C-alpha positions as CSV (number, residue, x, y, z in Angstrom):
1,M,10.3,-9.7,18.7
2,A,7.7,-10.2,16.4
3,T,8.8,-9.5,12.6
4,K,6.8,-6.4,10.8
5,A,4.6,-6.9,8.1
6,A,5.3,-6.3,4.7
7,V,3.5,-6.3,1.4
8,T,3.5,-4.5,-2.0
9,G,0.6,-2.6,-3.3
10,V,-0.5,0.2,-6.0
11,V,-0.5,4.2,-5.2
12,V,-3.9,5.3,-5.6
13,S,-3.4,8.8,-4.4
14,D,-0.3,11.3,-3.9
15,K,-1.9,14.5,-3.1
16,M,-0.7,14.5,0.5
17,H,2.6,15.9,1.8
18,K,5.1,12.8,2.5
19,T,2.1,10.2,2.5
20,V,0.6,8.3,-0.5
21,K,-2.4,6.0,-0.3
22,V,-1.6,2.5,-1.3
23,A,-4.3,-0.4,-2.3
24,I,-3.4,-3.7,-1.4
25,E,-5.4,-6.4,-3.5
26,R,-6.1,-10.0,-2.2
27,Q,-8.5,-12.9,-2.9
28,V,-10.6,-14.1,-0.3
29,R,-12.7,-17.3,-0.9
30,D,-16.7,-17.0,0.1
31,P,-17.4,-19.3,3.0
32,L,-20.5,-20.9,1.4
33,Y,-20.1,-20.6,-2.5
34,G,-16.5,-21.4,-2.6
35,K,-16.0,-18.5,-5.3
36,T,-13.1,-16.4,-5.1
37,Q,-13.5,-12.8,-4.8
38,R,-11.1,-9.6,-5.1
39,R,-10.9,-7.4,-2.0
40,T,-9.0,-3.9,-1.8
41,S,-7.8,-2.9,1.2
42,T,-6.4,1.0,1.2
43,F,-3.5,2.2,3.9
44,L,-1.9,5.5,4.2
45,A,2.1,5.2,4.1
46,H,4.6,7.6,4.8
47,D,7.1,8.7,1.5
48,E,9.7,10.9,3.0
49,K,11.0,11.8,-0.3
50,N,7.8,12.2,-2.3
51,E,9.2,10.0,-4.9
52,A,6.1,7.4,-5.3
53,K,3.6,8.7,-8.1
54,V,0.1,7.4,-8.7
55,G,0.4,4.1,-10.7
56,D,3.6,3.0,-9.2
57,R,4.0,-0.2,-7.5
58,V,5.6,0.0,-4.1
59,A,6.5,-2.2,-1.2
60,I,5.3,-1.0,2.3
61,A,6.3,-2.4,5.9
62,E,4.6,-2.0,8.9
63,T,5.6,0.8,11.4
64,R,5.0,2.9,14.5
65,P,2.1,5.2,14.1
66,L,3.1,8.0,12.6
67,S,-0.1,10.1,12.7
68,R,-4.1,9.1,13.1
69,R,-4.0,7.0,10.1
70,K,-0.4,6.4,8.9
71,R,1.2,3.1,10.4
72,W,3.1,2.3,6.9
73,V,5.8,3.1,5.5
74,V,7.1,3.0,1.8
75,T,10.2,1.1,1.8
76,S,11.0,0.6,-1.9
77,I,9.2,1.2,-5.6
78,V,8.7,-2.1,-7.1
79,E,7.9,-0.7,-10.8
80,K,7.3,2.8,-12.1
81,A,4.1,3.6,-14.0
82,K,3.9,3.6,-17.3
83,E,3.9,6.8,-19.2
84,I,0.9,7.3,-21.2
């Protein structure tokens, strides 16, 4: 059995019930010019207790499909967002 993917990202939306939108940022090298660029992917992740808030850094892991677009689950909150 293959291991499930696990990544960390920042919560960009928490307006859905038991669901958060997590942005994952990665760096990709341009094949022609060699310049590194930032690419952002967003995933919907299941948050059973509605604990994650916008700005929090969370760890998410791949899981079975929970809905049409939701295939990730929040495993832990790595860092809380700073209060302003």
